[in-house]
N, C-alpha and C positions, 0 to 999 in steps of 0.2 A: 242901558242902551245910550248911544250917542249918535245923533243925526240918523236915527232909525236903524242903526246897526248894533248888533250884539257886542258888548264889551265884556272882557274877562280880565282879571288881574292875576299874574303869576309872579313867582320869585325866580331869581337866577338859579340855574341848575335844577329846576323843577321840570319834570316831564309834562309836556302839554299834548293832549290828544284831542284833535278836532276832526270829526267825521273820518276817523281811521288814519289821519295824517298825524304822526307822532314826531315831536322834536323837543329840544330844550335849548335855552339860551345859556351859553357859557361865557365866562370872561376870557379875554385874550388881550394881546397888545392892541388890537383894534377896538375892543369893547371892554374898557376897564370897569371894574366893579364900582357901582355907585348906588348907594342906598335909596336915593330918591329919584333915580333915573326912570324915565318912562319910555318904553319902546312900543311902537304901534306896528302891527302887521295886518295886512289886508290879504286874506286868502281868497283866491278866485277858484271857482269850479272849473274843471278842465274843459268841458264842452263849450261853455260860453266864451272862454278864453280862445279856444281854437277858432270859433266862428268870428270873433272880433279880429283876430290876427289875419284870418283868411280874407275878411272884408277889406282890410287895409293893404293887403299884398297885391301888387300889380305885376303880371308876367306877360311879356310881349316877345314874340318870336321875330327876330330881325328879318328873316326871309323864310318863305314857306319851305324851301328846300335846304335850309341851313339848320344846324344844331345850335346856333348862337341865340341866346335869349337875353332879355333885359329884365332885371328884377328891381322893383322899387317898393318902398313902404314909407309910411309916415307914422310917427308916434312921438309920445312925450319922453320916452326913455331911449335916447339915441344909441347907447351902448347895447341895449337889448335888441334894438332894431338891426344894428350892425352884426351882432352875433347871429341873429335869425337869418339874415341874408348870406352870411358866410357859411352857415350850416346848410342852407338850401343849395348854394353854389357847389359845395363839396359833394352833397348828395347827387346833384345833377351830373357832375363830372364823373363820379363813380359809376352811376347808372349808364352814362354814355359809353364809358370805357368798357363796362361789362358787356353791353350790346355789341360793340365793335369786336371785343374778344370772341364772343360767340360766333359772330359772322366769320371771323378769320379761322376759328377752329373748324367751322363747317366747310370753309373753302379748302382747308388742309385735308380734311377727311375726303372731300370730293377728289382732290388731286391725288391723294394716296390711292383711291379706288381706280382712278384713271391710269396711274402708273402701274398698278397691279394688272389691270387689263392689258396694257401695252406689254408688260413683262411676259404675261401668259401668251400673248399673240407672238411675241418675238421668240419665245421658246418653241412654240409650235412651228413657226416659220423656219427656225434654225434646224429643227429635226427634218422638216420637209426639204430644206436646202441640202442637208447632208445626204438624204436619200437621192435627191436629184443629181447632186455632184457624183455620187457613186454611179448613178445610171448614165449621166451625161457629163463629161468633163469639159471644161473650157467654156463657161458662159458668163453672163453679166450679173450673176446673182450677188457677187460681192458689192456691186454698186447699190443694189436694192437694200441689202443688209446695212450698208453704211448709212443710207437715208433713214432707215428705221432707228438705228442707234443714235443718229443725230437728233431725231425727234424725241427719243427717250431722254437724252441729255437736256434738251430744252425744257421738258416737263419737270425733270429733277431740279433744274435751276429755279423754275417757277415755284416749286414746292419749298425750296430753301428760302425763297423770298417771303412766302407767307409764314413759314415757321419763324423767321426773324421778326416779322411784324407781330406775330402772336406773342413772342417773348417780350418784345418792347411794350405791348399793351399790358401784359401781365406785370411787368416791372412798374409801369405807371400806376396800375391799379393798386399794387402793394405799396407803392410810395405814397399815394394819396390816402 
């Protein structure tokens, strides 16, 4: 023991097994072989490490209605802290894109349903109009049908807009 901690000595290329965590130290251009070299490892248990990291992490939402957040942390290993913040940011962005994707997909499903209802209504009206025209010729049914078709075109344009948004968010999700 050293300073109250368990110490063990191993050689290069020897498998080390500590509480189910298995690894070995191998030589490389960054770690040349040295007969008298001493390497010290401090293995932390996962749960206390999570609690320690969580206690150092600060998350603040810029505005209650905004999805913009500020992340900050303090620690002795700035590279690890930067990596942690980058990973959290990427996870947050991916989750936000996923939620927006789901919202847009639901909007498209809703608009598709509305378009189907309008299409069914138009088909019904068209058959009634044909019957009416056969019965009564020379009326303003053409104007009514034109209004219905223009409303259908407007809904189809809105559907195309949401489809484009969905494709864009899917692209962003895959890109990130």
